[in-house]
C-alpha positions in Angstrom: 12.3 9.1 7.3 15.1 7.4 9.2 14.8 3.7 8.8 15.5 1.4 11.8 17.5 -1.7 10.9 17.4 -3.1 14.4 14.4 -5.4 14.9 13.8 -8.4 17.0 12.3 -11.3 15.2 10.7 -12.6 18.4 8.5 -9.5 18.5 7.3 -9.4 14.9 4.8 -11.5 13.0 5.9 -14.3 10.6 5.2 -12.2 7.5 7.2 -9.3 9.0 10.1 -11.7 9.7 10.0 -12.9 6.1 9.9 -9.3 4.7 12.7 -8.2 7.0 15.0 -11.0 5.6 15.1 -9.4 2.1 18.4 -7.6 1.5 16.7 -4.3 0.2 14.4 -4.0 3.2 14.7 -1.3 5.8 12.4 -1.4 8.9 10.6 1.8 9.8 7.8 1.0 12.2 9.5 2.3 15.5 8.0 -0.7 17.3 4.4 0.6 17.1 3.6 -0.9 13.7 5.3 -3.2 11.2 6.3 -1.0 8.4 9.1 -1.7 5.9 10.6 0.2 2.9 12.6 -1.3 0.0 14.2 1.2 -2.4 14.6 0.0 -6.0 12.3 -3.0 -5.6 10.7 -2.6 -9.1 12.9 -1.8 -12.1 12.4 1.6 -13.8 11.3 0.1 -17.1 8.6 -2.0 -15.4 7.5 1.2 -13.6 7.2 3.1 -16.8 5.2 0.3 -18.4 2.7 0.1 -15.5 2.3 3.9 -15.6 1.2 3.6 -19.3 -1.3 1.0 -18.3 -2.7 3.2 -15.5 -3.0 6.2 -17.7 -4.8 4.3 -20.4 -7.6 2.9 -18.1 -8.0 5.2 -15.1 -11.2 6.3 -13.4 -12.1 8.4 -10.4 -11.1 6.7 -7.2 -13.7 5.7 -4.7 -13.7 5.3 -0.9 -15.7 3.2 1.5 -16.6 6.0 3.8 -15.7 9.7 3.1 -17.5 11.0 6.2 -19.2 13.4 3.9 -16.0 14.9 2.6 -16.2 14.6 -1.2 -12.6 15.7 -1.5 -11.4 13.0 0.9 -9.9 10.9 -2.0 -9.3 12.7 -5.3 -6.9 10.4 -7.1 -7.7 8.1 -10.1 -7.7 4.3 -10.0 -7.0 1.5 -12.5 -7.7 -2.2 -12.1 -4.6 -3.9 -13.6 -5.4 -6.9 -15.8 -4.1 -10.0 -13.9 -3.6 -11.8 -17.3 -0.8 -9.4 -18.3 2.7 -10.9 -17.9 4.1 -7.8 -16.3 1.3 -7.7 -13.7 1.9 -11.3 -13.0 5.6 -10.8 -12.6 5.1 -7.9 -10.2 2.5 -9.8 -8.1 4.8 -12.8 -8.0 7.6 -10.6 -6.6 5.2 -9.4 -3.9 4.1 -12.9 -3.0 7.7 -14.0 -2.7 8.6 -11.0 -0.6 5.8 -11.4 1.9 5.3 -15.2 1.8 1.6 -14.6 1.8 -0.6 -17.1 0.0 -1.5 -15.5 -3.4 -5.1 -16.6 -2.8 -5.4 -14.0 -0.1 -4.5 -11.1 -2.5 -6.9 -8.6 -3.8 -6.5 -7.6 -7.5 -3.6 -5.3 -8.1 -4.6 -1.7 -8.5 -2.8 1.4 -9.8 -3.5 5.0 -8.7 -2.6 8.3 -10.3 -2.3 11.6 -8.5 -2.3 14.9 -10.5 -1.4 18.2 -8.9 -3.7 19.0 -6.0 -4.9 15.4 -5.7 -4.6 13.4 -2.4 -6.0 10.7 -0.1 -6.5 12.2 3.3 -5.6 10.5 6.6 -7.1 7.0 6.6 -6.4 3.4 7.5 -6.6 0.5 5.1 -8.5 -1.7 7.6 -12.2 -1.7 8.1 -13.8 -0.9 11.5 -15.2 -4.2 13.0 -18.9 -4.0 13.5 -19.4 -1.2 11.0 -21.6 -1.4 7.9 -18.4 -1.2 5.8 -16.9 -4.2 7.6 -20.0 -6.3 7.0 -20.0 -5.3 3.3 -16.4 -5.6 2.5 -15.0 -8.2 4.9 -17.8 -10.7 5.3 -16.2 -13.3 3.1 -12.4 -12.6 2.8 -12.0 -11.0 6.3 -10.0 -8.0 7.3 -7.2 -6.4 5.3 -3.9 -7.6 6.7 -0.9 -6.3 4.8 -0.6 -3.4 2.3 2.2 -3.3 -0.3 2.5 0.0 -2.2 5.1 0.9 -4.7 6.0 4.3 -6.3 6.3 4.2 -10.1 7.6 7.8 -10.6 8.7 10.9 -8.7 6.6 14.1 -8.7 8.7 17.3 -8.7 7.1 18.4 -5.4 4.6 16.9 -2.9 3.0 13.5 -2.9 4.7 12.1 0.3 3.2 9.3 2.2 2.9 10.3 5.8 2.2 8.1 8.9 1.6 11.0 11.4 1.2 8.7 14.4 4.6 7.2 13.8 6.5 10.4 12.7 7.3 8.7 9.3 7.3 10.6 6.0 8.3 8.8 2.8 9.1 10.7 -0.4 8.1 9.0 -3.6 11.1 7.5 -5.5 10.9 5.3 -8.6 10.6 1.6 -7.7 10.5 2.0 -4.0 8.0 -0.2 -2.2 6.4 0.4 1.2 4.8 -2.5 3.1 2.9 -2.4 6.4 0.8 -4.6 8.6 -2.6 -3.1 9.1 -3.1 -5.3 12.2 -1.5 -5.7 15.6 0.0 -9.1 16.6 -3.3 -9.9 18.2 -5.2 -9.5 14.9 -6.9 -6.3 16.0 -6.7 -3.3 13.6 -3.7 -1.0 14.3 -4.8 2.7 14.4 -1.1 3.7 14.2 -1.1 2.7 10.5 -3.2 5.7 9.6 -1.5 7.4 6.6 -2.0 10.4 4.3 -1.1 10.6 0.7 -0.3 14.2 0.6 -1.3 16.4 -2.3 1.0 16.4 -5.3 2.2 20.0 -5.8 4.0 19.7 -9.1 4.2 16.7 -11.5 2.3 13.5 -11.3 2.5 10.5 -9.0 1.6 6.9 -9.9 1.6 4.0 -7.5 0.5 0.4 -7.4 -1.2 -1.1 -4.3 -1.6 -4.7 -3.4 -3.8 -5.5 -0.4 -4.0 -8.9 1.4 -6.8 -10.4 3.4 -7.2 -12.8 6.3 -8.9 -15.4 4.1 -8.9 -16.2 0.3 -10.2 -13.2 -1.7 -13.4 -13.4 -3.6 -15.6 -10.6 -4.9 
């Protein structure tokens, strides 16, 4: 991936402008989507502590619509306890980075990918008018921003690829990737489709924070 530092604030959303002001941030969206990368955003010791939490309480990941492909998402997931000080600290850092109201945040999740596990090409937004949209977005609305951070580095594989944008990001400890799932109009942006490629050797852990249009409630 070759980040693009040149961005025009007039052409990006307020959240993107806030994210872009952080000194670690590199813009990577090529004008077709708002995507940012920040190496070293989470300290290594915090990453290791979160990995331990994920490994202690993980379960098979689920997906809203696998289109009949039972191998569409093969990772494991952990709901991280919001009462834990470390989880609170990490979430506070994400809220400060994005400027998004914490009330709009879903619970922080962790994911674990062992060799061979992946999450095939998908978008984080829900298709308006679909059964999934009515089920998952009826109260809090559409997913807006995604913030995902790598907690470790598998020896091989595990890249995050945005094929429509020609972007491939290799997992590195503490690096965070943020993207706006919507266009400036508020419509879902299909260019944000991404693929968590299979881990070939080693294990990959990530945390994911999704944000909504309205305050989050289950």
